[in-house]
C-alpha positions as CSV (number, residue, x, y, z in Angstrom):
1,M,147.3,198.2,185.9
2,E,146.7,194.6,187.0
3,R,143.0,195.3,187.2
4,F,143.0,196.6,183.6
5,Y,144.9,193.5,182.5
6,E,142.3,191.2,184.1
7,N,139.1,193.0,183.0
8,R,137.9,191.2,179.8
9,W,135.7,194.1,178.7
10,I,138.6,196.6,178.9
11,L,140.8,194.2,177.1
12,L,138.1,193.8,174.4
13,S,137.7,197.5,173.9
14,V,141.5,198.3,173.7
15,I,142.0,195.5,171.2
16,A,139.1,196.6,169.1
17,V,140.3,200.2,168.9
18,T,143.9,199.1,168.2
19,W,143.0,196.5,165.5
20,G,140.2,198.7,164.1
21,S,142.8,201.4,163.4
22,S,145.1,198.9,161.8
23,F,143.3,199.0,158.4
24,I,143.8,202.7,157.9
25,L,147.5,202.3,159.0
26,I,147.9,199.6,156.4
27,K,146.4,201.8,153.8
28,K,148.8,204.7,154.6
29,S,151.8,202.3,154.6
30,L,150.8,201.0,151.2
31,F,151.6,204.4,149.7
32,V,155.3,203.5,149.9
33,F,155.7,199.9,150.8
34,T,154.5,196.7,149.1
35,P,152.2,194.2,150.9
36,Y,155.1,191.8,151.4
37,E,157.3,194.4,152.9
38,I,154.5,195.4,155.3
39,G,153.7,191.8,156.4
40,A,157.4,190.9,156.8
41,F,158.2,194.1,158.7
42,R,155.3,193.5,161.2
43,V,156.3,189.9,162.0
44,A,160.0,190.5,161.9
45,V,160.1,193.6,164.2
46,S,157.5,192.0,166.6
47,G,159.8,189.0,166.8
48,I,162.8,191.2,167.6
49,L,160.8,193.0,170.3
50,L,159.3,189.9,171.9
51,G,161.7,187.2,170.8
52,Y,163.7,187.3,174.0
53,L,160.6,186.4,175.9
54,G,159.9,183.5,173.6
55,L,163.3,181.9,173.6
56,S,163.1,180.8,177.2
57,A,159.6,179.5,176.7
58,L,160.6,177.6,173.5
59,R,163.4,175.8,175.4
60,K,160.9,174.5,177.9
61,M,158.3,173.4,175.5
62,D,157.7,169.7,174.6
63,R,157.4,168.8,170.9
64,K,153.6,168.7,171.0
65,S,153.3,172.2,172.4
66,L,156.0,173.5,169.9
67,F,153.9,172.0,167.1
68,W,150.7,173.9,168.2
69,V,152.7,177.1,168.8
70,T,154.1,177.0,165.3
71,L,150.7,176.2,163.8
72,T,148.9,179.0,165.7
73,G,151.6,181.4,164.7
74,F,151.2,180.5,161.0
75,F,147.4,181.0,161.1
76,G,147.3,184.0,163.5
77,N,150.6,185.9,163.1
78,F,152.1,185.1,159.8
79,L,149.7,184.4,156.9
80,P,147.1,187.1,157.7
81,M,149.9,189.8,158.0
82,Y,150.4,189.4,154.3
83,L,146.8,188.7,153.2
84,F,145.4,192.0,154.6
85,P,147.8,194.3,152.8
86,I,147.6,192.3,149.6
87,A,143.8,192.6,149.8
88,Q,143.9,196.3,150.6
89,T,145.7,197.1,147.3
90,R,142.2,196.7,145.8
91,V,139.8,196.7,148.8
92,S,139.3,199.8,151.0
93,S,140.3,199.9,154.7
94,S,136.7,200.2,155.7
95,M,135.7,197.1,153.6
96,A,138.6,195.1,155.2
97,G,137.5,196.1,158.7
98,I,133.9,195.1,158.0
99,L,134.8,191.7,156.5
100,D,137.0,191.0,159.5
101,S,133.8,190.6,161.6
102,L,133.5,187.1,160.1
103,V,136.0,185.7,162.6
104,P,133.4,184.6,165.3
105,V,131.4,182.7,162.6
106,F,134.6,180.8,161.6
107,V,135.3,180.1,165.3
108,L,131.9,178.5,165.7
109,I,132.2,176.5,162.4
110,L,135.9,175.4,162.7
111,G,135.5,174.7,166.4
112,Y,132.8,172.2,165.7
113,L,134.5,170.7,162.6
114,F,138.1,170.3,164.1
115,F,137.6,170.3,167.9
116,G,134.1,169.0,168.4
117,I,133.0,172.2,170.2
118,K,129.3,172.5,170.5
119,S,128.1,176.0,171.1
120,K,124.7,177.1,172.3
121,G,122.0,177.9,169.9
122,L,121.9,181.5,171.2
123,Q,125.5,181.9,170.3
124,Y,124.9,180.8,166.7
125,F,122.0,183.3,166.6
126,G,124.2,186.0,167.9
127,A,126.9,185.3,165.3
128,I,124.3,185.5,162.6
129,I,122.9,188.8,163.9
130,G,126.5,190.2,164.1
131,F,127.2,189.1,160.6
132,M,124.0,190.7,159.4
133,G,125.1,194.0,160.9
134,A,128.5,193.7,159.1
135,V,126.8,192.9,155.8
136,L,124.4,195.9,156.3
137,L,127.4,198.2,156.9
138,M,129.2,196.8,153.9
139,Y,126.2,197.1,151.6
140,F,125.2,200.7,152.5
141,S,128.6,202.2,153.4
142,E,130.7,204.1,150.9
143,T,133.4,201.5,150.9
144,T,133.3,200.2,147.4
145,S,135.4,201.6,144.6
146,Q,136.2,200.9,141.0
147,E,139.4,199.0,142.1
148,S,137.5,196.7,144.5
149,Q,137.5,193.1,143.4
150,L,135.8,190.0,144.8
151,G,139.0,187.9,144.7
152,Y,140.8,190.4,147.0
153,A,137.9,190.6,149.3
154,L,138.0,186.8,149.6
155,L,141.6,187.2,150.8
156,V,140.3,189.1,153.8
157,V,137.7,186.3,154.4
158,L,140.5,183.7,154.3
159,A,142.5,185.8,156.8
160,T,139.5,185.8,159.2
161,A,139.2,182.1,158.9
162,C,142.9,181.9,159.9
163,Y,142.3,184.1,162.9
164,G,139.4,181.8,163.9
165,M,141.6,178.7,163.7
166,S,144.4,180.4,165.6
167,G,142.1,181.4,168.4
168,L,140.7,177.9,168.8
169,I,144.2,176.4,168.9
170,I,145.3,178.8,171.6
171,K,142.2,178.1,173.8
172,E,142.2,174.3,173.3
173,K,145.9,173.5,173.1
174,L,147.9,176.3,174.6
175,S,146.0,177.7,177.6
176,H,148.9,176.5,179.9
177,I,151.3,179.0,178.4
178,P,151.2,182.6,179.7
179,S,150.1,185.1,177.0
180,V,153.4,187.1,177.0
181,Q,155.5,184.0,176.6
182,L,153.2,182.6,174.0
183,S,153.4,185.8,171.9
184,G,157.1,185.9,172.2
185,A,157.4,182.2,171.1
186,V,155.1,182.7,168.2
187,F,156.8,185.7,166.8
188,G,160.2,184.2,167.6
189,I,159.5,181.3,165.3
190,W,158.0,183.2,162.4
191,M,160.5,186.1,162.7
192,V,163.1,184.1,160.8
193,P,161.2,183.6,157.5
194,S,159.9,187.1,157.7
195,L,163.4,188.5,158.0
196,F,164.4,186.7,154.8
197,I,161.3,188.0,153.1
198,L,162.0,191.6,154.3
199,I,165.6,191.5,153.0
200,F,164.8,190.0,149.6
201,S,161.6,192.1,149.1
202,G,163.6,195.3,148.6
203,F,162.6,197.0,151.8
204,F,166.1,198.3,152.5
205,D,166.3,199.8,148.9
206,H,163.8,202.5,149.8
207,N,165.0,206.1,150.1
208,F,164.6,206.6,153.9
209,A,165.7,210.2,153.6
210,S,162.5,210.9,151.7
211,S,159.7,212.5,153.8
212,E,157.1,210.3,152.2
213,T,159.0,207.2,153.1
214,V,159.6,208.4,156.7
215,E,155.9,209.1,157.1
216,A,154.9,205.7,155.8
217,L,157.5,204.1,158.0
218,G,156.0,205.9,161.0
219,Y,152.5,204.5,160.2
220,L,154.0,201.0,159.7
221,S,155.9,201.3,163.0
222,I,152.8,202.3,164.9
223,L,151.0,199.4,163.3
224,T,153.7,197.0,164.2
225,V,154.3,198.0,167.9
226,F,150.7,198.6,168.9
227,G,148.6,196.8,166.3
228,T,150.7,193.6,166.2
229,A,153.0,193.1,169.2
230,I,151.1,194.7,172.1
231,A,147.6,193.9,170.8
232,M,148.5,190.2,170.2
233,I,149.6,189.8,173.8
234,L,146.3,191.3,175.0
235,Y,144.4,189.1,172.6
236,Y,146.1,185.9,173.8
237,K,145.4,187.0,177.3
238,L,141.7,187.6,176.5
239,I,141.4,184.1,174.8
240,Q,142.9,182.4,177.8
241,K,140.8,184.3,180.3
242,T,137.5,183.8,178.4
243,S,137.1,181.7,175.3
244,A,138.0,181.8,171.6
245,V,134.3,182.7,170.9
246,F,134.2,185.6,173.3
247,A,137.6,186.9,172.2
248,S,136.6,186.7,168.5
249,T,133.7,189.1,169.2
250,V,136.4,191.9,169.2
251,T,136.0,191.7,165.4
252,Y,132.4,192.8,165.7
253,L,133.7,196.2,167.0
254,L,136.4,196.5,164.3
255,P,133.9,197.6,161.6
256,L,132.8,200.5,163.8
257,V,136.3,201.7,164.3
258,A,137.2,201.2,160.7
259,V,134.2,203.1,159.5
260,I,134.9,206.0,161.8
261,W,138.4,206.2,160.3
262,G,136.7,206.1,156.9
263,L,134.5,209.0,157.8
264,L,137.5,211.0,159.0
265,D,139.0,210.2,155.7
266,G,136.1,211.7,153.8
267,E,133.4,209.0,153.6
268,R,129.8,210.2,153.9
269,F,127.9,209.3,157.1
270,S,124.7,207.3,156.8
271,L,121.9,206.2,159.1
272,W,122.7,202.6,158.1
273,Y,126.0,202.9,159.9
274,V,124.0,203.3,163.2
275,I,121.6,200.5,162.4
276,G,124.4,198.1,161.4
277,G,126.5,199.1,164.4
278,L,123.6,198.4,166.8
279,L,123.1,195.0,165.2
280,I,126.7,194.2,165.7
281,L,126.6,195.2,169.4
282,W,123.4,193.1,169.8
283,G,125.3,190.1,168.3
284,I,128.1,190.6,170.8
285,Y,125.6,190.6,173.7
286,L,124.1,187.3,172.4
287,I,127.3,185.5,171.6
288,K,129.1,186.3,174.8
289,E,129.3,183.5,177.4
290,K,127.9,184.5,180.8
291,R,129.7,183.3,183.8
292,I,131.2,180.2,182.2
293,R,133.9,178.8,184.4
294,M,137.0,177.9,182.5
295,Q,140.2,176.3,183.9
296,T,143.3,178.1,182.7
297,S,146.8,178.6,184.0
298,A,147.2,182.0,182.5
299,P,148.3,184.7,185.0
């Protein structure tokens, strides 16, 4: 188990499959629950599950660390949880998964603008190649619909920028906090406003005796436990073990998983899926940092 937890490629693959499946789970949850109920449930329940781990960590933190934990929680664990379901009321799950591949691009841009991080030219080239693969998939896949709107797609883009900023803060400011404690602290902080949103959003007014509601709640619970709480711990571990740039390449694999779910949901297969997927994998190969030694206190 320890070997699994320490292998960056295994972590990358598990996170990719888990988060890549999140978009279809959000889609299924939206049949009953509103975007605000979905976002609030994910953060609130994750906070309840992990909060006890975070309370002890929060007590030991200095004000500076507490500030960065709160900030990374807002960008990585709070705001995107609402942006994605809101966007998916008009954008397909496959489209959302494809657009999510923009995270590494934002990591490179925001890393330079806010943290003065200079990446290698090959990494920039890899990000461009990966982005081209995602665009190719988006252009040729059967992901558009009459309900799709540019404004909602831009909400996904905004969410990816938030993820990029969160990853950078974790790597640059919070590497000294173990990933499990960091996850607990983040969700412990943002659990409080999410509980208020959950209560006043009308979540508890649903008919939970209905089979449709129970089914949607099942999808939402799987999304919360595996796609939010557990996956976030693994993601934080991956960032601390490698870098925000390498960890963000998980989003290059998300379109592949999202498109597979789309195919299982009835979308037509195209050769462009293969071509776009290969470009994405090539981008991952170019952007990954080989044998870069990084000092971290993560376990």
